[in-house]
C-alpha positions, 0 to 999 in steps of 0.5 A, spaced: 480 514 534 475 510 529 477 509 522 472 510 516 471 506 510 474 512 506 481 510 510 481 504 506 483 502 499 481 496 495 487 492 491 486 496 484 486 503 488 492 501 492 495 499 486 494 506 483 496 509 489 503 505 489 504 506 482 504 498 481 500 492 478 495 489 482 499 483 482 504 486 485 500 489 491 497 482 492 504 479 492 507 484 497 501 483 502 502 476 502 510 477 503 508 482 509 511 488 505 505 492 506 499 491 511 493 488 509 486 487 512 481 482 509 473 484 509 470 478 513 464 479 509 466 479 502 474 477 503 476 483 499 483 485 501 483 492 504 489 497 505 489 503 509 492 509 506 497 511 511 500 504 511 501 505 504 504 512 505 508 509 510 511 503 505 512 508 500 516 513 505 520 507 507 522 505 500 524 512 498 531 513 496 534 520 496 536 522 489 544 524 489 547 528 484 554 525 481 560 531 482 562 533 475 
């Protein structure tokens, strides 16, 4: 299966996708919390949509209601 450029988001797009700031995305990438690839031509960080979704799914916590 070949990947397409449209499968990737740049830092600003990844931040919007995750609902956090660009600095948070950079920090999480540096800490290894989210997978990042670097474009060898321009050194831009690239994030795969499915990796970002997997990260969101892994940190999602179910909402529980308190009994009255």
